[in-house]
N, C-alpha and C positions, 0 to 999 in steps of 0.2 A: 653532364646535362641530364636533368631528370625529365623523363618522358611519361606522360599519362596516355594510355591507349584505351579509348572508349569503344567497346564492342556494343553498339546500340541495337536495340530491338525496334527497328524502324517500322512504323505503321504506315502502310502505303496511303499516300494522298492526304494524310492527317498532319499537316505542317504545324499548326498551332499546338495541337495535342503533343506532338513529338517534342517540340522545343520546350514546352512547359515541363515535361517529364525529364528531359535532359538537364534542365536547370537544376532540378533537385539533386542530380548526381554531381554536377559541376560545383554547386555551392558547398559540397563536402570534399572538394579536391584538397590534396596535401598542399600546404602553403608554399612549399619550395618547388612546386612544379614549374618547369621552364617551357614545356611544350605539350599541348593537348592535341591529340589526333583523333579525328572522327572518320567514319566510313564515307564511301562514295554516295552521292545523292542522299545525304543523311537526313534531310528535312522531310522527304516524301517517298523514299524508296526508288527502286530502279523502274520507274514508271515513265517510259519515254513517250509522253504526251505533251504537246505544245502548251496546253492549258496550264500545266503545272510548272512551267518555266518562270523564273523571276528575272528581273533586270538587275543591274549593278547597284540599285538602291533598294533591293528587296529584303524580305524578312530574314532569310537565311544568312546572307552576308552581314546584315545589321546585327544579328545575334552573335556572329563570330567577332565582329568589331567590339561589341559591348563587352563580351567575356574577356577578350584580350586586354581591353582598357582597364576593366575592373580588377583583373588578376595580375596585371603587368607581366604578361607572358605571351607566347605565340599560340595561335589556334589554327589547326589545319583540318581540311575536310573538303568534300566534293558537293557541288550544286549544279543543277540544270539551269543554264543561263540563256536568256534571249538578248542578243545584242546586234544592232544594225540589221534586223530582220533575219538573223541566223541563230541557230541553237548550238550551244556548246556544253559538253560535259566537262565542267571546269573544276580543277583541283586548286583550292585556295590555300595560301599561307599568309596569315594575318598577324601582324604585331600591333602594339599600341599606336604606332605611328606610320604603318605602311601596309599595303595590300599587294601581294604578288600572286600570280596564278599560272597554271599550266593547263592547256586544253588537250584533252585525251586524244591521242593519235590513232590508236588501234580500236576501232569500233566493232563491237561484238556481232559477229555475222549471223548468229542465231536469234537475234532480236530485231526490233525496229530501229535500233540505234543508227545503222548506216543510212536508213531512209530519212531520218529526221535531223540527226546531228551532223554538223560540219566538223570534220576532223582537224585536230591541231597539226601544225607544221613544225613547231620548234620545241626542242627539249628545253627544260627550265631547271636551273639550279639556283637556290637562294642561299644567302649567308646570314647566319644567326648565331650570336654568342660564340664566334670562333669556329663554327661548323659550316661546312658546305653541304647542303641538303638537296638531293635530287628528287623531284616530284614525278610520280607515276600513278597510273590509274588502272586497276583491275586487269583487263584483258592485255594490257601492255606487258604483263608479267611473262607472257608466252613468247616474247620477241626479244631475245637477249641482246641483239645489237643495239636496240633502242635504249637499253640501260647501261651500255658498255662504259665502264670507267676508263679513264685515260691518264697517262703519266706525261706531264709536261717536260720541256727541256731543262727546267730548273728543279726537277724532282717533285713538283706539286701534282697532286691528284685532282681530278675534276670534282670529286665529291667524297664525303666521309660517311654520309648517312643516306640510304636509299629508302624512300617511303612509298608504299603502295596503299592507296585507299580503295576499297572494293565493295562490291555487292556480288559475292561469289557463292553460287548455290552449292548444295551438297552433292549435286549430280556428278561434279568433277572436283570435289574438294580435295581428293587425294593428289591431284595435280598441283593445287595451291600449296599443299603441305610439302611437296617435294621440290617445287620450283623456287620457293622462297629461300631455303638454305643454299640452293645452287647459286642464286644471284648474289647472296652475301659472300660466298666463298670465292666465286670467280672474279668478283670485283673488289675483294679485300675491303669490305665496307660493313659497317653496322647496317641493319635493315629492320624496318617496321612494316608489318602487314596488318592493316586494320580492316576487318570485315564486319558486316552486319550479322545479326542473328535473328531468329524468329521464323515466321511463315508469311510469305507475301500473299497478295490478293488472288493469285492464280493457284495457290496451294504449294508452291515450291518452298522447300525447307532450306534454312541457312543456319548451320551450327556455329559459325563464326570462325574458329581456329585462328584468332588474332594473336600475333606474337611479336616479340622483339628478339632479334637474333644478333649475335656478335659476328665478327669477320670470319670465324671458323664455322658458322652455321649453328652454333650452340644457342639454346634457348635461354634468354635472360628473364623473360616474363611471358606468360601465356594465359589468356582468358579461358575460363571453363566453357565447355561446349554448351550451346543453347542457353547461355546465361548473359543477361544484360549487366555489364559491370565495367568498372575501370580498373586496369592493372598498371603497375608502375615498373620502370626499369631505369637505372642510371648507366649512361654510356660514358666512356672515358677516352678522351682524345689522346692522352699520353700513351695509354695501352695500345691504341690503334697504331700510332706512329712507331712505337717500338716493334710491334709485330711486322709492320710493313718493311722496316729496316732489316729485321732478322730474316725475313723470307721475301726477298725483293723480286717476286715473280713478275711484277709489273714491268720490269725492264725487258721481259721477253714477250709481252703482249703484242699481238699483231696490230699493225697500223691499218685500221679499216675505216 
Protein backbone atom coordinates (compact mmCIF):
# COMPACT_ATOMS: atom_id res chain seq x y z
CA UNK A 1 0.00 0.00 0.00
CA UNK A 2 1.37 3.40 -0.96
CA UNK A 3 1.03 6.09 1.69
CA UNK A 4 1.36 9.84 1.19
CA UNK A 5 2.25 11.77 4.34
CA UNK A 6 1.36 15.47 4.18
CA UNK A 7 3.37 17.57 6.64
CA UNK A 8 1.19 20.67 6.39
CA UNK A 9 2.15 24.20 7.43
CA UNK A 10 -1.23 24.91 8.99
CA UNK A 11 -2.11 28.57 9.39
CA UNK A 12 -4.13 29.02 12.56
CA UNK A 13 -7.81 29.86 12.03
CA UNK A 14 -7.41 30.29 8.24
CA UNK A 15 -9.51 27.36 7.11
CA UNK A 16 -10.28 28.37 3.51
CA UNK A 17 -6.71 29.57 2.91
CA UNK A 18 -5.29 26.31 4.22
CA UNK A 19 -7.59 24.10 2.16
CA UNK A 20 -6.85 26.07 -1.01
CA UNK A 21 -3.11 25.66 -0.49
CA UNK A 22 -3.45 21.97 0.39
CA UNK A 23 -5.33 21.43 -2.84
CA UNK A 24 -2.29 22.61 -4.81
CA UNK A 25 -0.26 19.82 -3.20
CA UNK A 26 -2.94 17.16 -3.50
CA UNK A 27 -3.48 17.85 -7.19
CA UNK A 28 0.13 16.73 -7.72
CA UNK A 29 -0.17 13.49 -5.76
CA UNK A 30 1.28 10.34 -7.28
CA UNK A 31 -1.51 8.59 -9.18
CA UNK A 32 -0.97 5.28 -7.39
CA UNK A 33 -1.42 6.73 -3.89
CA UNK A 34 -3.70 4.55 -1.73
CA UNK A 35 -3.83 6.61 1.45
CA UNK A 36 -3.22 10.31 2.15
CA UNK A 37 -2.65 11.26 5.80
CA UNK A 38 -2.84 14.82 7.14
CA UNK A 39 -2.14 16.20 10.65
CA UNK A 40 -4.38 16.77 13.66
CA UNK A 41 -6.81 19.71 13.26
CA UNK A 42 -5.33 20.31 9.82
CA UNK A 43 -7.87 22.92 8.73
CA UNK A 44 -7.23 25.54 11.41
CA UNK A 45 -4.44 24.43 13.75
CA UNK A 46 -4.55 23.41 17.40
CA UNK A 47 -6.87 26.28 18.29
CA UNK A 48 -9.18 24.90 20.94
CA UNK A 49 -11.90 27.50 20.50
CA UNK A 50 -15.53 26.55 20.10
CA UNK A 51 -16.05 29.08 17.31
CA UNK A 52 -13.73 27.14 15.00
CA UNK A 53 -15.43 23.77 15.41
CA UNK A 54 -17.41 22.40 12.48
CA UNK A 55 -20.23 19.91 12.32
CA UNK A 56 -20.29 16.67 10.36
CA UNK A 57 -21.39 18.60 7.27
CA UNK A 58 -18.57 21.11 7.55
CA UNK A 59 -15.89 22.33 5.17
CA UNK A 60 -13.05 20.14 6.43
CA UNK A 61 -14.84 16.81 6.25
CA UNK A 62 -16.36 17.86 2.92
CA UNK A 63 -12.84 18.48 1.63
CA UNK A 64 -11.73 15.01 2.72
CA UNK A 65 -14.74 13.37 1.08
CA UNK A 66 -14.17 15.25 -2.16
CA UNK A 67 -10.48 14.32 -2.36
CA UNK A 68 -11.22 10.67 -1.54
CA UNK A 69 -13.85 10.50 -4.28
CA UNK A 70 -11.78 12.33 -6.90
CA UNK A 71 -8.64 10.30 -6.30
CA UNK A 72 -10.33 6.98 -5.44
CA UNK A 73 -8.27 6.62 -2.29
CA UNK A 74 -8.55 7.00 1.49
CA UNK A 75 -7.91 10.32 3.25
CA UNK A 76 -7.05 10.56 6.93
CA UNK A 77 -6.69 13.55 9.25
CA UNK A 78 -8.01 15.37 12.32
CA UNK A 79 -10.75 17.99 12.76
CA UNK A 80 -12.39 19.82 15.67
CA UNK A 81 -16.05 18.74 15.57
CA UNK A 82 -19.18 19.93 17.38
CA UNK A 83 -21.81 17.23 17.71
CA UNK A 84 -24.84 17.08 19.99
CA UNK A 85 -23.61 20.11 21.91
CA UNK A 86 -20.21 18.55 22.64
CA UNK A 87 -16.79 19.10 21.10
CA UNK A 88 -14.55 16.32 19.84
CA UNK A 89 -10.98 16.18 18.56
CA UNK A 90 -11.88 13.70 15.84
CA UNK A 91 -9.49 11.64 13.71
CA UNK A 92 -11.24 10.76 10.44
CA UNK A 93 -10.62 7.96 7.96
CA UNK A 94 -12.53 8.67 4.76
CA UNK A 95 -12.88 6.47 1.67
CA UNK A 96 -14.95 7.13 -1.46
CA UNK A 97 -17.89 5.32 0.13
CA UNK A 98 -17.41 5.49 3.92
CA UNK A 99 -16.51 7.73 6.86
CA UNK A 100 -14.98 6.30 10.03
CA UNK A 101 -13.58 8.21 12.97
CA UNK A 102 -11.85 8.00 16.34
CA UNK A 103 -12.34 10.58 19.10
CA UNK A 104 -9.11 11.47 20.90
CA UNK A 105 -9.01 9.94 24.35
CA UNK A 106 -6.01 11.59 25.99
CA UNK A 107 -6.53 15.36 26.10
CA UNK A 108 -3.41 17.49 26.44
CA UNK A 109 -3.18 18.72 30.04
CA UNK A 110 -1.16 21.86 29.21
CA UNK A 111 -3.84 23.24 26.90
CA UNK A 112 -7.54 24.14 27.02
CA UNK A 113 -8.33 20.81 25.45
CA UNK A 114 -9.58 19.12 28.68
CA UNK A 115 -11.81 22.14 29.38
CA UNK A 116 -13.47 22.19 25.97
CA UNK A 117 -13.19 18.74 24.42
CA UNK A 118 -15.11 15.61 25.43
CA UNK A 119 -12.69 12.74 25.43
CA UNK A 120 -13.25 9.62 23.38
CA UNK A 121 -14.05 6.34 25.07
CA UNK A 122 -13.40 3.71 22.43
CA UNK A 123 -10.36 2.61 20.42
CA UNK A 124 -10.96 2.43 16.68
CA UNK A 125 -9.43 0.21 14.01
CA UNK A 126 -10.54 0.41 10.38
CA UNK A 127 -10.02 -2.05 7.54
CA UNK A 128 -8.80 -0.86 4.17
CA UNK A 129 -7.32 -2.81 1.25
CA UNK A 130 -6.46 -5.79 3.42
CA UNK A 131 -4.90 -3.69 6.18
CA UNK A 132 -6.13 -3.17 9.74
CA UNK A 133 -5.34 0.43 10.66
CA UNK A 134 -5.51 1.78 14.22
CA UNK A 135 -6.29 5.48 14.63
CA UNK A 136 -4.56 7.59 17.32
CA UNK A 137 -4.06 11.31 17.94
CA UNK A 138 -1.03 13.24 19.21
CA UNK A 139 -0.94 13.02 23.06
CA UNK A 140 -2.20 9.41 22.85
CA UNK A 141 1.39 8.55 21.89
CA UNK A 142 2.45 8.86 25.54
CA UNK A 143 0.09 6.11 26.71
CA UNK A 144 1.29 2.74 25.40
CA UNK A 145 -1.58 0.68 26.78
CA UNK A 146 -3.99 2.65 24.59
CA UNK A 147 -2.13 1.59 21.44
CA UNK A 148 -1.41 -1.96 22.59
CA UNK A 149 -1.61 -4.51 19.81
CA UNK A 150 -3.07 -7.90 20.66
CA UNK A 151 -2.88 -11.41 19.27
CA UNK A 152 -6.13 -13.31 18.92
CA UNK A 153 -6.78 -17.00 19.52
CA UNK A 154 -6.48 -17.71 15.80
CA UNK A 155 -3.19 -15.84 15.42
CA UNK A 156 -4.70 -12.62 14.10
CA UNK A 157 -3.35 -9.24 15.19
CA UNK A 158 -5.59 -6.34 16.15
CA UNK A 159 -3.85 -4.08 13.63
CA UNK A 160 -1.04 -3.84 11.07
CA UNK A 161 -0.62 -0.07 10.79
CA UNK A 162 -0.69 2.45 13.64
CA UNK A 163 -1.34 6.08 12.66
CA UNK A 164 -0.77 9.16 14.81
CA UNK A 165 -2.00 12.51 13.51
CA UNK A 166 -0.52 15.33 15.57
CA UNK A 167 0.08 18.97 16.33
CA UNK A 168 3.26 18.39 18.36
CA UNK A 169 5.43 21.39 19.18
CA UNK A 170 9.22 21.54 19.14
CA UNK A 171 9.22 21.95 22.95
CA UNK A 172 9.11 18.16 23.36
CA UNK A 173 9.74 16.99 19.80
CA UNK A 174 12.54 14.69 21.03
CA UNK A 175 9.85 12.68 22.85
CA UNK A 176 7.88 12.32 19.61
CA UNK A 177 10.99 11.14 17.80
CA UNK A 178 11.75 8.51 20.47
CA UNK A 179 8.25 7.26 21.24
CA UNK A 180 7.16 6.64 17.63
CA UNK A 181 9.76 3.91 16.95
CA UNK A 182 9.06 2.42 20.38
CA UNK A 183 5.38 2.01 19.49
CA UNK A 184 6.25 0.41 16.14
CA UNK A 185 8.68 -2.07 17.70
CA UNK A 186 6.64 -3.07 20.74
CA UNK A 187 3.49 -3.61 18.65
CA UNK A 188 5.17 -5.27 15.64
CA UNK A 189 3.42 -2.85 13.32
CA UNK A 190 4.08 -0.32 10.62
CA UNK A 191 3.60 3.19 11.96
CA UNK A 192 2.92 6.66 10.55
CA UNK A 193 3.38 9.85 12.55
CA UNK A 194 2.06 12.95 10.74
CA UNK A 195 2.77 16.31 12.36
CA UNK A 196 2.23 19.89 11.26
CA UNK A 197 5.08 22.31 10.64
CA UNK A 198 5.46 26.09 10.86
CA UNK A 199 4.71 28.59 13.63
CA UNK A 200 1.36 28.96 15.37
CA UNK A 201 -0.35 32.18 16.47
CA UNK A 202 1.25 31.99 19.94
CA UNK A 203 4.76 31.74 18.49
CA UNK A 204 5.27 28.02 19.11
CA UNK A 205 7.39 26.26 16.50
CA UNK A 206 6.60 22.95 14.82
CA UNK A 207 9.42 21.42 12.81
CA UNK A 208 7.27 18.44 11.83
CA UNK A 209 9.38 15.28 12.09
CA UNK A 210 6.70 13.36 10.17
CA UNK A 211 7.74 9.77 9.43
CA UNK A 212 6.74 6.35 8.19
CA UNK A 213 8.38 3.52 10.15
CA UNK A 214 8.52 -0.22 9.68
CA UNK A 215 7.93 -2.81 12.41
CA UNK A 216 11.61 -2.55 13.46
CA UNK A 217 11.36 1.21 13.89
CA UNK A 218 13.35 1.83 10.72
CA UNK A 219 12.54 4.99 8.76
CA UNK A 220 10.89 4.33 5.39
CA UNK A 221 10.14 7.99 4.68
CA UNK A 222 10.69 11.26 6.53
CA UNK A 223 9.64 14.82 5.79
CA UNK A 224 12.28 17.52 6.00
CA UNK A 225 12.26 19.72 9.07
CA UNK A 226 10.25 22.95 8.82
CA UNK A 227 9.10 22.07 5.31
CA UNK A 228 5.55 21.77 4.01
CA UNK A 229 5.66 18.74 1.75
CA UNK A 230 4.29 15.32 0.92
CA UNK A 231 6.52 12.26 1.25
CA UNK A 232 5.73 8.70 0.20
CA UNK A 233 6.33 5.19 1.49
CA UNK A 234 5.18 1.75 0.39
CA UNK A 235 4.34 -0.72 3.14
CA UNK A 236 4.26 -4.46 2.50
CA UNK A 237 1.86 -6.80 4.32
CA UNK A 238 3.75 -9.93 3.26
CA UNK A 239 6.97 -8.60 4.80
CA UNK A 240 5.13 -7.79 8.01
CA UNK A 241 3.55 -11.25 8.20
CA UNK A 242 6.90 -12.95 7.61
CA UNK A 243 8.57 -10.87 10.29
CA UNK A 244 5.86 -11.66 12.82
CA UNK A 245 6.21 -15.38 12.13
CA UNK A 246 10.00 -15.24 12.34
CA UNK A 247 9.93 -13.35 15.64
CA UNK A 248 6.64 -14.33 17.36
CA UNK A 249 7.07 -12.14 20.43
CA UNK A 250 3.32 -11.50 20.39
CA UNK A 251 2.79 -14.95 21.90
CA UNK A 252 4.44 -13.65 25.07
CA UNK A 253 2.60 -10.34 25.29
CA UNK A 254 0.88 -9.77 28.61
CA UNK A 255 -2.90 -9.91 28.59
CA UNK A 256 -3.85 -6.48 29.87
